[in-house]
N, C-alpha and C positions, 0 to 999 in steps of 0.2 A: 310717443304715438298719438295719432290724432284720434280725436273722437269717432270719425268715419271708419278709421281703421279699426277701432276696438268693436265698434257695431258690427264690422264685417266678420272678425272673429267669432263672435256669438259666445265668448267663452271668458270674456272678463271686462269689465268697464275700462275705460281709457285710462291708462298709465302714464305717469308723468316721464318727461323724456330726458335723457342725460344732456340732450341740447339745452333743456330748460334749466339746468344746474348751473350755479356759480361757483366753480371749483378752485377759484384763486386762492392760495395759501391753505388750500385742504389738503388733508390726504384722503385719497379716494380709493375704495376698495373694489376692484373690479374682477367679477367672477367671470372667468372665461372657460371656455371648454378647448383645452390643448391634448384632449385624447387621440392623440394622431396616430396613424400606423407607422410602424418603424419595421425595419428587415432585421436579419437574424444579427446583423453587428450592431443593430440600436439605433442605425441611421433613419431619419425621417422619411418617408417615400411619398408623402402627400401633405402639404403644410396649409391646405385649404382653410382649416378652421383657425390657425393661426393668423393668416393674413386677414380672414373675416373679421377678426377682433380689433385691428390696427386702426380702423377709422375712429372707434371709441377712445382707444388708448392715446391716439395722436391729438384728438381734438381735446381731450383733459390737459394732456401736456402743455399743448400750445395756449391753454387759458391758464397757466400758472399751477396746476396741482402736482402733487406729488403722488404716484399711481402705486398702489399694491396690487398685484395680478395673480389669481390664484386659480389653481384648477387639479382635476383628479388626473390619473393617468394608470392605464392597465388595472389590475387586479390584485392589488397588495393585500397582505392578511391583515393590517390594520395595527401592528405591532412595533411599528418602529421604521425605522429607515431601510429601504432594500435598494442596493444599487441597480438590479435589473429596471426596476420600476422609477428611478428617478427623472425628475423633470429637466436635467442637465441639458440633454438634446436639445428639449424643446427651448431653454434659455439661450442655448448658441444660436439657434434660428432666429428667434425674437432679436437677439441682440443685431444679426446681421441685417434685418428687416426694418430695425428702426435707427439705424448706423446714420448719424447726422442729423438725428431729430430728437434723440432721447438716450441719456445713459441709461443701460440696462444692468442690474445688479440680482445678484443671486446669492441668497444666503441660508444657513441653517438644514440641519437633516430631518426635522419635522416642522410644520407650520408654527407652531407655538414654542420652540424652543428658545433658550436665551439669547441664541446667536440671531434667529430671526426677529426677537424682540427688539435686539439692539439695533439690527438694520433697519426695522420700521422707525424706530427713534431718531436714527440719525439720516432720514431720508428727506432730501430737499426737492423745492419744485424743479419741475423738469425733469426728475429722476423717476425710473420705473424700476420697482423691486418685485420679482417674480420669487413667491413663496415655494417651498419644497411640495412635491404631490400630498394633498388634503387628505387623500384615504391611506397615508402612513400613520394617521391617528384614527383610533376606532370611532371616536365620537361622529365624523363625517358620515360614514354610512348609516349609522345609527340615527342620526338627527338630531344628535343631541345639543339641548339649548345650552348647558355648560360650555361645550366647546364653541358653540356659534358666540357666546359671550367673551371668550378671548379674543375670537377674529374681531369682533365687534369694537372692541377696546383699541383696535390698531387704528381706526378711521374716523372719518368726518361724514363719510358718506357713502353709500353703497351701490352697485351699478351691476345688474344681470345682463352679461353679455354671452350668456352659455345657454343658447338656444338647444343645443345636442343634449343638455343635461336636464332641461326645462321638465321634462317629465317625471323626475325624481324628487323624491322628498330629503336629501341630503342636507345636512346641517347647514352647510353653505349656500344652499337654494332656497330653504324655506325658514328655518330658525334664525339664520343671520340677517335677512331682511328685517324679520319681526324684531330682532333684538335693536337693529339699528332704529327702528322706529320708535321703540319703546324709549329709548334715550333722546327722542327728538330729533335724528338724524335722516337725512333723506335716504330712501331707496327707490331707485329709479330704473327704468328700461334703458339699456344700450343699443347702439345704432343696429348690430346686427340681430339682436332680438327683435327690435321694432321691425327690420326689414322682413324676418322670417314670419313674424305673427302677420304682418300687413299681406302678403303675398299668397301664403296657405290659407288664410282667414277668408281672403276677399274671393280667391279660388272656389272656396266652398257656398260661400253665402251669395255672392254676386256673381256668379260665374257669366261668361260670354259664349253664348249658343253657336252650333253644338258643342256641348261639353263633353270631351272624351277621356276618361280615365284608363290608363294602361297598368295593369298590375300583373307582376310576373314574381319570378322566386321559386323556392322550392316546395312552400307548403302552404295549404288552404288556411290550417290553422292558424298560421301567422298572420294572416291577411283577412280572416273571416269577420272581424269586427268592422274593418276598414270596407270592405265588399258591401256588408249590409248597410253602413252609414252612406256610402257612395249612391246606392239605388237609389235614395229619396233626392239625389242631387244631379246625377249625370243623365246624358242622353244615349251613350254607349259606354260598355265597360269591354277593353281588348285583354284576353285572359292569354298569358303565355308563360314559359317557364316550367318547369315540373309541375306545378300545381296545376296546370291546365289538364294533365292527366287523370286526375281526381276527378275534375268535371266530365271529362270525356268518358269515365268510367260510369258516372251517374246517368250520362246518355246512352249507355249501352253499347260504345263503341270498344272493340279491344285494345288493349294498351300492352300487350306484350310483357317484357318485364320493366316497363317504365316505372319511374318513382309514383306511388299513388298511396294516401292514406285512406285505408280501408275504412276507418272509422269517421272519417270526414265525407265519405260518399253520399250519405243520406243528408248532410247539411248542405254539399253542393248540389244535390238537386233540388232542396228547397229554394237556395237563392236562384237557381235557374228559374223555377216555377215562378216565384215572387216577380222576377224581372219582366217575364212575360205578361204576368198581371199586371204590372205597372206601366206597361208600354215601353220597357226599356230595352236594348238591344246588349246581349252579351255575346262576344264573337271570341270562338274557340277555333285553335288552329283545325285546318281540313287536311293539311298534309304535313309531313316529319323530316327532318332529318335524324336517321336512327344509326345507332352504332351497336356492336356486339358488347362493348363497354364504354365505361367512360376515361378515356385515356386517349392520348396521341397517338395516332397511328392504327387505332381500331378499324377494323372494318365496318363500312358504311354503307346506306342507300336511302334513297327519297321514297318514301311510302305515302300515299293518298289513302284517308280513311284509317281503317283499324290497321293496329301495328300485330305485327305477325309475333308467335313465341319466339323468344330467344334473342329478341331484339327490343334496345331503350329508346324513345324519343327522347333526344338531346337537343333537339332546337327547332324551331317552326320552318315548314319548307318553303318552297320558291312562292308556291300559289298563296299561302297565309302572309308570307312577306308583302306580297302585292296588295293583298286585301287590307291586312291592318295598316300599311303605309297610306293606302287611299283613305281610308277612313281619319287617320291622323292628319293629313294634310288637307282635308276638307272641315277640320275644327276650328271654332272659334276660341277654345280653350281648353289644353290638356294639361293633365296631371299623370305623372310617371314614377311609380315605384315599382323596381323589380325587372330584371333581366328576361328576354325571350328564351334562353337557354342556357347551357352551360359554357358561358361566353369565354370563360378562362382558357378553355381548351379548344384550339382549332381542328376540325372545320366548324365547331358548334357556334361559332361567333356571330355568323352570316346574318342571323335574324335579328339579334340585339343592336348589329351596327346598321340595318335596314331600317328598324326602327328610330333611331337614334338620327338616321339623316331625315326620316319623314318629320320627325319632331323639329328639327332645326329648319326645314322648309316651311313647316307650318308657323314657325316664328317670323320667318322673312315674311310671310304672306301677311302677318297682323296679328296673329294669334297670341295669346298669353300662353306660355309654356312652363312648367315648373317642374322640376324633378326632385326626388326624395330617396334617401336610401344609399348607403356606401357602395353597394353594386352598381347601382344605377350610375352614380357619380363616377365611378371607377370606370364604366363602361363607355362614358362620354368622353372622358378624359384619353381613353385608347382612342376613341374614333376622331379625337381633335375638335369637338364639337362642344364641349362644357359653356364654352364664351357664347354659344349662339342660341342660346337657351333665354328665357326673360329672369330665371332664376333656379339657381342649382343649390338645395337646401344643404346646410352644415349639419343636420341633425337626422340620422336615420331613424331610431326609435322615437325620437320626439315627433317628426314629421310624420311617421305612421301612426301615432296616438292622436295628432291632429285630424288625420283622415278619419280615425275613427270616432270624432266628435268629442273627444274629453277635452275637461278643463285642467288647467295646469294650476297645482296650488303656489308654485313657485313666482309664478304671474302675477296672482291673485295678491300675494303678499307684498308686492311694490306699492308705492303711492299712487292715489288717484290722481288723475290729471285736474 
């Protein structure tokens, strides 16, 4: 990562890049984030995070490294192997994606058992070894330096390419790079991590104007810190999703049986007051697609203004879609985190799709557009527009914490440039 990139993030000094590493003949430990969604049968439904790690892995292999890749997956108990939380589906997909470029191996039932150690010892340049789920061992979630030391013994260099886990203090994220550095081995940033930090950092510290933030989802409490931090930086905040009804309740607008966080109404009112005092604009829905219940086939109506008793606001209405889209299309920069409604259930997807089209239009008009959060990425995939934005983040919680202005201990643990 360049010095200018680090300055843009405002969260860490410049980190040494994997591209500055000489990996020839070395075993390189790559911490990736392969915590991908799967269906009931265990099949991967979105491999974005796996594909995002390929540039780093392929670069290392092409330069003569033997590569050890590790990730967490799911929520295992930390007491050993669990078949339902195995990284085997990830191994099969990684093997497909690297076909013709590298031989991909998989060994062991936990990352530090005898089979894994033997596979690491036998690893040759040009090969990639995926370890089993790091969270099969309790030391990972505990940030245990002893567990990290066992992993550090595997490699000559460490690469953090797991942006989606970079807000966590797991052993492989913090204790491991520190263990590598203590033995004089490099600990550097991978290409995916660099890209994420660059786009999100520059978006917050050197935005193109007007800067519009789109914030949606269910709960104000989930986005409170992000909203507070964004008030210092944006020109306009567009608020949609169920969280909008907490803001509308704070404005005295009837919300029917819409999802509202009663204990957040006062804080929502304070955010609105603060925004006005700073000359910022917060756009709330002025009309709503309402339903009797959040389910397909429910009775619906479009309501302007307050929502009647017995009805739930489940999407922004046509007027709000137009108002929100106009604000987005006029932006020089857009950051989007959270859908505008219950987009998984038709017909409550229209508002999110309209905003997605507006963000894509803004990109084509020259705006910098960045989306973060799993639901936002999923909505863009449904709309077929993920490739039309400047950047779609692979990290939901991590991207949100960057919007909150937090530092990442895992990034600070890497070598300075």
